[in-house]
Backbone as JSON Lines, residues from 0, in Angstrom:
{"i":0,"aa":"X","n":[-6.32,4.96,-1.06],"ca":[-5.35,3.97,-0.67],"c":[-3.96,4.55,-0.47]}
{"i":1,"aa":"X","n":[-3.52,5.42,-1.38],"ca":[-2.18,5.95,-1.27],"c":[-2.14,7.4,-1.75]}
{"i":2,"aa":"X","n":[-1.08,8.11,-1.36],"ca":[-0.85,9.45,-1.84],"c":[0.19,9.37,-2.94]}
{"i":3,"aa":"X","n":[0.01,10.14,-4.01],"ca":[0.82,9.94,-5.2],"c":[1.65,11.15,-5.57]}
{"i":4,"aa":"X","n":[2.74,10.9,-6.27],"ca":[3.55,11.97,-6.85],"c":[2.77,12.61,-7.98]}
{"i":5,"aa":"X","n":[3.04,13.86,-8.26],"ca":[2.34,14.54,-9.34],"c":[3.22,14.74,-10.56]}
{"i":6,"aa":"X","n":[4.49,14.48,-10.47],"ca":[5.44,14.61,-11.58],"c":[5.92,13.23,-11.98]}
{"i":7,"aa":"X","n":[6.37,13.09,-13.24],"ca":[6.97,11.8,-13.62],"c":[8.16,11.48,-12.73]}
{"i":8,"aa":"X","n":[8.38,10.21,-12.49],"ca":[9.47,9.75,-11.63],"c":[10.46,8.99,-12.5]}
{"i":9,"aa":"X","n":[11.75,9.27,-12.32],"ca":[12.77,8.6,-13.12],"c":[12.95,7.15,-12.67]}
{"i":10,"aa":"X","n":[13.08,6.26,-13.63],"ca":[13.38,4.86,-13.35],"c":[14.66,4.79,-12.54]}
{"i":11,"aa":"X","n":[14.68,4.04,-11.47],"ca":[15.84,3.92,-10.6],"c":[15.75,4.78,-9.36]}
{"i":12,"aa":"X","n":[14.73,5.62,-9.27],"ca":[14.52,6.46,-8.08],"c":[13.86,5.65,-6.97]}
{"i":13,"aa":"X","n":[14.07,6.08,-5.75],"ca":[13.31,5.55,-4.63],"c":[12.28,6.59,-4.25]}
{"i":14,"aa":"X","n":[11.03,6.17,-4.12],"ca":[9.97,7.11,-3.77],"c":[9.28,6.65,-2.5]}
{"i":15,"aa":"X","n":[8.82,7.63,-1.74],"ca":[8.08,7.33,-0.5],"c":[6.6,7.52,-0.8]}
{"i":16,"aa":"X","n":[5.82,6.48,-0.57],"ca":[4.38,6.51,-0.81],"c":[3.66,6.39,0.52]}
{"i":17,"aa":"X","n":[2.72,7.3,0.76],"ca":[1.86,7.18,1.94],"c":[0.84,6.08,1.65]}
{"i":18,"aa":"X","n":[0.61,5.22,2.61],"ca":[-0.32,4.11,2.45],"c":[-1.48,4.32,3.42]}
{"i":19,"aa":"X","n":[-2.67,4.47,2.88],"ca":[-3.87,4.64,3.7],"c":[-4.8,3.47,3.44]}
{"i":20,"aa":"X","n":[-5.25,2.83,4.49],"ca":[-6.14,1.69,4.36],"c":[-7.49,2.04,4.98]}
{"i":21,"aa":"X","n":[-8.52,1.98,4.17],"ca":[-9.88,2.2,4.67],"c":[-10.75,1.13,4.03]}
{"i":22,"aa":"X","n":[-11.45,0.37,4.85],"ca":[-12.23,-0.74,4.31],"c":[-13.72,-0.47,4.43]}
{"i":23,"aa":"X","n":[-14.34,-0.16,3.32],"ca":[-15.79,-0.03,3.15],"c":[-16.52,0.59,4.34]}
{"i":24,"aa":"X","n":[-16.09,1.77,4.73],"ca":[-16.8,2.51,5.76],"c":[-16.64,1.98,7.18]}
{"i":25,"aa":"X","n":[-15.76,1.0,7.38],"ca":[-15.54,0.49,8.74],"c":[-14.41,1.28,9.38]}
{"i":26,"aa":"X","n":[-14.15,1.03,10.62],"ca":[-13.05,1.69,11.3],"c":[-11.77,0.85,11.23]}
{"i":27,"aa":"X","n":[-11.75,-0.2,10.42],"ca":[-10.57,-1.05,10.26],"c":[-9.44,-0.25,9.62]}
{"i":28,"aa":"X","n":[-8.28,-0.29,10.25],"ca":[-7.1,0.4,9.72],"c":[-5.97,-0.6,9.53]}
{"i":29,"aa":"X","n":[-4.88,-0.15,8.97],"ca":[-3.72,-1.02,8.78],"c":[-3.22,-1.55,10.12]}
{"i":30,"aa":"X","n":[-3.38,-0.77,11.19],"ca":[-2.98,-1.24,12.53],"c":[-3.75,-2.49,12.96]}
{"i":31,"aa":"X","n":[-4.98,-2.65,12.45],"ca":[-5.84,-3.77,12.85],"c":[-5.51,-5.06,12.11]}
{"i":32,"aa":"X","n":[-4.71,-4.99,11.07],"ca":[-4.45,-6.15,10.22],"c":[-3.18,-6.88,10.64]}
{"i":33,"aa":"X","n":[-3.27,-8.2,10.69],"ca":[-2.08,-9.01,10.94],"c":[-1.32,-9.26,9.64]}
{"i":34,"aa":"X","n":[-2.06,-9.28,8.51],"ca":[-1.45,-9.61,7.23],"c":[-1.89,-8.6,6.17]}
{"i":35,"aa":"X","n":[-0.92,-7.96,5.55],"ca":[-1.18,-7.08,4.41],"c":[0.03,-7.16,3.49]}
{"i":36,"aa":"X","n":[-0.24,-7.34,2.21],"ca":[0.82,-7.41,1.2],"c":[0.51,-6.39,0.11]}
{"i":37,"aa":"X","n":[1.48,-5.51,-0.17],"ca":[1.33,-4.5,-1.21],"c":[2.27,-4.84,-2.35]}
{"i":38,"aa":"X","n":[1.77,-4.8,-3.57],"ca":[2.6,-5.03,-4.74],"c":[2.48,-3.81,-5.65]}
{"i":39,"aa":"X","n":[3.6,-3.13,-5.84],"ca":[3.66,-2.0,-6.77],"c":[4.23,-2.54,-8.08]}
{"i":40,"aa":"X","n":[3.54,-2.28,-9.21],"ca":[4.01,-2.82,-10.48],"c":[3.55,-1.94,-11.64]}
{"i":41,"aa":"X","n":[4.14,-2.17,-12.8],"ca":[3.74,-1.49,-14.02],"c":[3.16,-2.53,-14.96]}
{"i":42,"aa":"X","n":[1.94,-2.31,-15.47],"ca":[1.31,-3.3,-16.35],"c":[2.09,-3.53,-17.65]}
{"i":43,"aa":"X","n":[2.92,-2.55,-18.09],"ca":[3.64,-2.73,-19.34],"c":[5.05,-3.27,-19.13]}
{"i":44,"aa":"X","n":[5.47,-3.41,-17.89],"ca":[6.81,-3.89,-17.58],"c":[6.81,-5.41,-17.46]}
{"i":45,"aa":"X","n":[7.96,-6.0,-17.71],"ca":[8.09,-7.45,-17.58],"c":[8.57,-7.84,-16.18]}
{"i":46,"aa":"X","n":[8.78,-6.86,-15.29],"ca":[9.22,-7.17,-13.93],"c":[8.01,-7.58,-13.09]}
{"i":47,"aa":"X","n":[8.28,-8.26,-12.0],"ca":[7.2,-8.66,-11.09],"c":[6.8,-7.53,-10.15]}
{"i":48,"aa":"X","n":[7.6,-6.47,-10.13],"ca":[7.28,-5.34,-9.27],"c":[7.93,-5.46,-7.91]}
{"i":49,"aa":"X","n":[7.47,-4.61,-7.01],"ca":[7.99,-4.55,-5.65],"c":[6.92,-5.09,-4.71]}
{"i":50,"aa":"X","n":[7.27,-6.12,-3.95],"ca":[6.34,-6.7,-2.98],"c":[6.77,-6.28,-1.58]}
{"i":51,"aa":"X","n":[5.85,-5.65,-0.86],"ca":[6.13,-5.21,0.5],"c":[5.08,-5.8,1.44]}
{"i":52,"aa":"X","n":[5.53,-6.35,2.53],"ca":[4.63,-6.84,3.57],"c":[4.41,-5.7,4.56]}
{"i":53,"aa":"X","n":[3.41,-5.84,5.4],"ca":[3.14,-4.81,6.4],"c":[4.38,-4.53,7.24]}
{"i":54,"aa":"X","n":[5.16,-5.55,7.55],"ca":[6.36,-5.37,8.37],"c":[7.44,-4.56,7.65]}
{"i":55,"aa":"X","n":[7.35,-4.42,6.32],"ca":[8.3,-3.62,5.55],"c":[7.95,-2.13,5.54]}
{"i":56,"aa":"X","n":[6.73,-1.81,5.94],"ca":[6.27,-0.43,5.91],"c":[6.78,0.35,7.12]}
{"i":57,"aa":"X","n":[6.81,1.65,6.98],"ca":[7.23,2.54,8.06],"c":[5.97,3.1,8.72]}
{"i":58,"aa":"X","n":[5.89,2.97,10.04],"ca":[4.74,3.48,10.79],"c":[5.17,4.71,11.56]}
{"i":59,"aa":"X","n":[4.44,5.83,11.38],"ca":[4.76,7.06,12.1],"c":[3.53,7.5,12.88]}
{"i":60,"aa":"X","n":[3.73,7.72,14.16],"ca":[2.66,8.17,15.04],"c":[2.98,9.58,15.51]}
{"i":61,"aa":"X","n":[2.01,10.48,15.32],"ca":[2.19,11.88,15.7],"c":[1.06,12.28,16.64]}
{"i":62,"aa":"X","n":[1.4,12.92,17.76],"ca":[0.39,13.39,18.7],"c":[0.46,14.91,18.79]}
{"i":63,"aa":"X","n":[-0.68,15.55,18.54],"ca":[-0.82,16.99,18.69],"c":[-1.98,17.21,19.65]}
{"i":64,"aa":"X","n":[-1.67,17.78,20.8],"ca":[-2.69,17.92,21.83],"c":[-3.1,16.53,22.3]}
{"i":65,"aa":"X","n":[-4.39,16.22,22.18],"ca":[-4.87,14.9,22.58],"c":[-5.2,14.02,21.37]}
{"i":66,"aa":"X","n":[-4.91,14.5,20.17],"ca":[-5.21,13.73,18.95],"c":[-3.94,13.06,18.44]}
{"i":67,"aa":"X","n":[-4.02,11.73,18.27],"ca":[-2.91,10.95,17.73],"c":[-3.26,10.52,16.31]}
{"i":68,"aa":"X","n":[-2.33,10.76,15.41],"ca":[-2.49,10.37,14.02],"c":[-1.44,9.32,13.68]}
{"i":69,"aa":"X","n":[-1.85,8.25,13.01],"ca":[-0.94,7.2,12.58],"c":[-0.87,7.23,11.06]}
{"i":70,"aa":"X","n":[0.36,7.26,10.55],"ca":[0.58,7.22,9.11],"c":[1.51,6.07,8.77]}
{"i":71,"aa":"X","n":[1.28,5.46,7.61],"ca":[2.11,4.37,7.12],"c":[2.73,4.79,5.8]}
{"i":72,"aa":"X","n":[3.99,4.41,5.58],"ca":[4.7,4.75,4.35],"c":[5.4,3.53,3.77]}
{"i":73,"aa":"X","n":[5.49,3.51,2.45],"ca":[6.25,2.48,1.74],"c":[7.36,3.17,0.97]}
{"i":74,"aa":"X","n":[8.55,2.59,0.97],"ca":[9.65,3.07,0.13],"c":[9.72,2.12,-1.06]}
{"i":75,"aa":"X","n":[9.55,2.68,-2.26],"ca":[9.46,1.88,-3.48],"c":[10.64,2.2,-4.38]}
{"i":76,"aa":"X","n":[11.4,1.17,-4.76],"ca":[12.5,1.29,-5.71],"c":[11.92,1.14,-7.12]}
{"i":77,"aa":"X","n":[11.87,2.23,-7.87],"ca":[11.2,2.2,-9.18],"c":[11.93,1.33,-10.2]}
{"i":78,"aa":"X","n":[13.21,1.03,-9.98],"ca":[13.91,0.15,-10.92],"c":[13.33,-1.26,-10.87]}
{"i":79,"aa":"X","n":[12.69,-1.62,-9.77],"ca":[12.06,-2.93,-9.65],"c":[10.63,-2.94,-10.19]}
{"i":80,"aa":"X","n":[10.07,-1.75,-10.36],"ca":[8.7,-1.62,-10.87],"c":[8.7,-1.63,-12.39]}
{"i":81,"aa":"X","n":[9.59,-0.86,-12.99],"ca":[9.64,-0.73,-14.45],"c":[8.93,0.53,-14.9]}
{"i":82,"aa":"X","n":[9.08,0.83,-16.19],"ca":[8.49,2.05,-16.75],"c":[6.99,1.92,-16.95]}
{"i":83,"aa":"X","n":[6.32,3.06,-16.92],"ca":[4.88,3.11,-17.15],"c":[4.15,3.63,-15.92]}
{"i":84,"aa":"X","n":[2.83,3.66,-16.02],"ca":[2.01,4.11,-14.9],"c":[1.95,3.0,-13.85]}
{"i":85,"aa":"X","n":[2.3,3.35,-12.63],"ca":[2.41,2.36,-11.57],"c":[1.02,1.99,-11.03]}
{"i":86,"aa":"X","n":[0.84,0.69,-10.82],"ca":[-0.38,0.18,-10.2],"c":[-0.02,-0.36,-8.82]}
{"i":87,"aa":"X","n":[-1.04,-0.48,-8.0],"ca":[-0.88,-1.03,-6.65],"c":[-1.92,-2.13,-6.45]}
{"i":88,"aa":"X","n":[-1.45,-3.3,-6.02],"ca":[-2.35,-4.4,-5.65],"c":[-2.17,-4.63,-4.16]}
{"i":89,"aa":"X","n":[-3.28,-4.65,-3.44],"ca":[-3.25,-4.87,-2.0],"c":[-3.99,-6.16,-1.68]}
{"i":90,"aa":"X","n":[-3.33,-7.03,-0.94],"ca":[-3.96,-8.24,-0.43],"c":[-3.94,-8.13,1.09]}
{"i":91,"aa":"X","n":[-5.11,-8.24,1.7],"ca":[-5.19,-8.06,3.15],"c":[-6.15,-9.08,3.75]}
{"i":92,"aa":"X","n":[-5.85,-9.48,4.97],"ca":[-6.75,-10.34,5.73],"c":[-7.5,-9.45,6.71]}
{"i":93,"aa":"X","n":[-8.82,-9.33,6.47],"ca":[-9.68,-8.44,7.24],"c":[-10.36,-9.25,8.35]}
{"i":94,"aa":"X","n":[-10.27,-8.78,9.6],"ca":[-11.01,-9.47,10.67],"c":[-12.51,-9.52,10.34]}
{"i":95,"aa":"X","n":[-13.1,-10.71,10.44],"ca":[-14.51,-10.88,10.08],"c":[-15.12,-12.01,10.9]}
{"i":96,"aa":"X","n":[-16.02,-11.66,11.8],"ca":[-16.67,-12.67,12.65],"c":[-17.58,-13.6,11.87]}
{"i":97,"aa":"X","n":[-17.96,-13.23,10.65],"ca":[-18.82,-14.07,9.82],"c":[-18.07,-15.2,9.14]}
{"i":98,"aa":"X","n":[-16.75,-15.25,9.29],"ca":[-15.96,-16.36,8.76],"c":[-15.59,-17.24,9.95]}
{"i":99,"aa":"X","n":[-16.37,-18.32,10.17],"ca":[-16.24,-19.09,11.4],"c":[-14.9,-19.81,11.58]}
{"i":100,"aa":"X","n":[-14.32,-20.33,10.52],"ca":[-13.11,-21.14,10.68],"c":[-11.88,-20.33,11.08]}
{"i":101,"aa":"X","n":[-11.69,-19.18,10.42],"ca":[-10.48,-18.41,10.65],"c":[-10.71,-17.05,11.29]}
{"i":102,"aa":"X","n":[-11.92,-16.5,11.16],"ca":[-12.19,-15.17,11.69],"c":[-11.64,-14.06,10.84]}
{"i":103,"aa":"X","n":[-11.09,-14.41,9.67],"ca":[-10.57,-13.39,8.74],"c":[-11.04,-13.7,7.32]}
{"i":104,"aa":"X","n":[-11.14,-12.63,6.54],"ca":[-11.53,-12.75,5.13],"c":[-10.41,-12.12,4.31]}
{"i":105,"aa":"X","n":[-9.96,-12.8,3.26],"ca":[-8.92,-12.26,2.4],"c":[-9.55,-11.42,1.3]}
{"i":106,"aa":"X","n":[-9.09,-10.18,1.18],"ca":[-9.57,-9.25,0.15],"c":[-8.38,-8.86,-0.71]}
{"i":107,"aa":"X","n":[-8.6,-8.77,-2.03],"ca":[-7.57,-8.31,-2.96],"c":[-8.17,-7.18,-3.78]}
{"i":108,"aa":"X","n":[-7.45,-6.06,-3.82],"ca":[-7.92,-4.9,-4.58],"c":[-6.75,-4.34,-5.36]}
{"i":109,"aa":"X","n":[-7.06,-3.7,-6.49],"ca":[-6.02,-3.15,-7.35],"c":[-6.45,-1.76,-7.79]}
{"i":110,"aa":"X","n":[-5.5,-0.84,-7.86],"ca":[-5.81,0.5,-8.34],"c":[-4.64,1.06,-9.12]}
{"i":111,"aa":"X","n":[-4.95,1.99,-9.99],"ca":[-3.95,2.7,-10.77],"c":[-3.53,3.92,-9.98]}
{"i":112,"aa":"X","n":[-2.23,4.17,-9.87],"ca":[-1.74,5.35,-9.16],"c":[-1.52,6.48,-10.17]}
{"i":113,"aa":"X","n":[-1.18,7.65,-9.68],"ca":[-0.82,8.78,-10.55],"c":[0.67,8.84,-10.8]}
{"i":114,"aa":"X","n":[1.42,7.84,-10.35],"ca":[2.87,7.8,-10.53],"c":[3.18,7.22,-11.9]}
{"i":115,"aa":"X","n":[3.92,7.97,-12.7],"ca":[4.36,7.51,-14.01],"c":[5.88,7.45,-13.98]}
{"i":116,"aa":"X","n":[6.41,6.26,-14.22],"ca":[7.88,6.06,-14.19],"c":[8.4,6.17,-15.62]}
{"i":117,"aa":"X","n":[9.39,7.05,-15.8],"ca":[9.93,7.29,-17.14],"c":[11.41,6.94,-17.2]}
Protein backbone atom coordinates (compact mmCIF):
# COMPACT_ATOMS: atom_id res chain seq x y z
CA UNK A 1 0.00 0.00 0.00
CA UNK A 2 2.69 2.51 0.90
CA UNK A 3 6.44 3.00 1.11
CA UNK A 4 7.71 3.69 4.61
CA UNK A 5 10.48 5.52 6.41
CA UNK A 6 13.02 3.29 8.11
CA UNK A 7 14.06 5.69 10.89
CA UNK A 8 11.94 7.17 13.67
CA UNK A 9 10.25 10.42 12.63
CA UNK A 10 10.05 13.41 14.96
CA UNK A 11 6.60 14.62 15.97
CA UNK A 12 5.88 17.81 14.00
CA UNK A 13 7.72 16.69 10.86
CA UNK A 14 6.13 16.53 7.44
CA UNK A 15 6.80 13.27 5.64
CA UNK A 16 6.18 12.22 2.06
CA UNK A 17 4.61 8.77 1.73
CA UNK A 18 4.35 6.90 -1.56
CA UNK A 19 0.83 5.52 -1.98
CA UNK A 20 0.42 2.34 -4.01
CA UNK A 21 -3.03 0.88 -4.61
CA UNK A 22 -3.39 -2.70 -5.78
CA UNK A 23 -6.70 -4.48 -5.42
CA UNK A 24 -6.66 -8.29 -5.17
CA UNK A 25 -4.75 -9.09 -8.33
CA UNK A 26 -6.80 -6.80 -10.58
CA UNK A 27 -5.43 -4.03 -12.73
CA UNK A 28 -7.40 -1.41 -10.74
CA UNK A 29 -5.16 1.50 -9.74
CA UNK A 30 -5.68 4.75 -7.88
CA UNK A 31 -6.21 6.40 -11.29
CA UNK A 32 -9.32 4.23 -11.76
CA UNK A 33 -10.98 5.35 -8.52
CA UNK A 34 -13.32 8.31 -8.22
CA UNK A 35 -13.29 8.13 -4.42
CA UNK A 36 -10.42 7.24 -2.09
CA UNK A 37 -9.89 8.43 1.48
CA UNK A 38 -6.66 7.80 3.40
CA UNK A 39 -6.44 8.26 7.15
CA UNK A 40 -3.02 8.22 8.80
CA UNK A 41 -3.26 7.81 12.58
CA UNK A 42 -1.58 6.45 15.70
CA UNK A 43 -3.56 3.91 17.75
CA UNK A 44 -2.12 5.31 21.02
CA UNK A 45 -2.77 8.96 20.19
CA UNK A 46 -5.93 10.84 21.08
CA UNK A 47 -5.89 12.74 17.75
CA UNK A 48 -8.13 11.78 14.86
CA UNK A 49 -5.14 11.69 12.55
CA UNK A 50 -4.68 13.08 9.07
CA UNK A 51 -7.46 12.55 6.53
CA UNK A 52 -6.51 12.91 2.88
CA UNK A 53 -8.80 12.53 -0.10
CA UNK A 54 -7.53 11.41 -3.50
CA UNK A 55 -7.62 15.07 -4.61
CA UNK A 56 -5.14 15.91 -1.80
CA UNK A 57 -2.55 13.47 -3.13
CA UNK A 58 0.26 14.36 -5.51
CA UNK A 59 0.27 12.47 -8.82
CA UNK A 60 3.57 12.14 -10.70
CA UNK A 61 3.81 10.65 -14.17
CA UNK A 62 7.21 9.67 -15.56
CA UNK A 63 7.90 8.40 -19.08
CA UNK A 64 11.12 6.58 -19.95
CA UNK A 65 11.20 5.39 -23.53
CA UNK A 66 7.70 4.05 -24.18
CA UNK A 67 6.96 3.06 -20.56
CA UNK A 68 4.93 5.47 -18.41
CA UNK A 69 4.94 5.09 -14.65
CA UNK A 70 2.39 6.80 -12.39
CA UNK A 71 3.20 7.41 -8.74
CA UNK A 72 1.02 8.91 -6.00
CA UNK A 73 2.32 10.64 -2.86
CA UNK A 74 0.80 11.91 0.37
CA UNK A 75 2.32 14.65 2.53
CA UNK A 76 1.58 13.82 6.17
CA UNK A 77 1.98 16.29 9.06
CA UNK A 78 3.01 14.05 11.96
CA UNK A 79 1.84 16.59 14.57
CA UNK A 80 -1.71 15.70 13.49
CA UNK A 81 -1.02 11.97 13.73
CA UNK A 82 0.50 11.83 17.22
CA UNK A 83 3.24 9.67 18.71
CA UNK A 84 3.51 5.94 18.14
CA UNK A 85 3.57 3.56 15.20
CA UNK A 86 1.54 5.06 12.39
CA UNK A 87 -1.36 3.14 10.87
CA UNK A 88 -3.09 3.75 7.56
CA UNK A 89 -6.80 3.21 6.88
CA UNK A 90 -7.92 3.32 3.26
CA UNK A 91 -11.54 3.63 2.19
CA UNK A 92 -12.09 3.30 -1.54
CA UNK A 93 -14.97 2.86 -3.95
CA UNK A 94 -13.96 0.07 -6.35
CA UNK A 95 -15.70 -0.18 -9.75
CA UNK A 96 -17.75 -3.40 -9.67
CA UNK A 97 -20.28 -4.50 -12.29
CA UNK A 98 -21.75 -6.98 -9.76
CA UNK A 99 -23.19 -4.08 -7.74
CA UNK A 100 -26.24 -3.21 -9.87
CA UNK A 101 -27.45 -0.02 -8.16
CA UNK A 102 -24.21 1.97 -8.05
CA UNK A 103 -21.60 -0.01 -9.98
CA UNK A 104 -19.14 0.50 -7.12
CA UNK A 105 -18.27 -1.40 -3.96
CA UNK A 106 -16.87 0.34 -0.87
CA UNK A 107 -13.82 -1.38 0.64
CA UNK A 108 -12.07 -0.40 3.88
CA UNK A 109 -8.65 -1.75 4.77
CA UNK A 110 -6.18 -0.93 7.53
CA UNK A 111 -2.47 -1.64 7.89
CA UNK A 112 0.37 -0.86 10.24
CA UNK A 113 3.21 1.14 8.68
CA UNK A 114 6.90 1.05 9.62
CA UNK A 115 6.77 4.75 10.53
CA UNK A 116 7.26 5.39 14.25
CA UNK A 117 6.65 8.96 15.41
CA UNK A 118 8.67 9.98 18.46
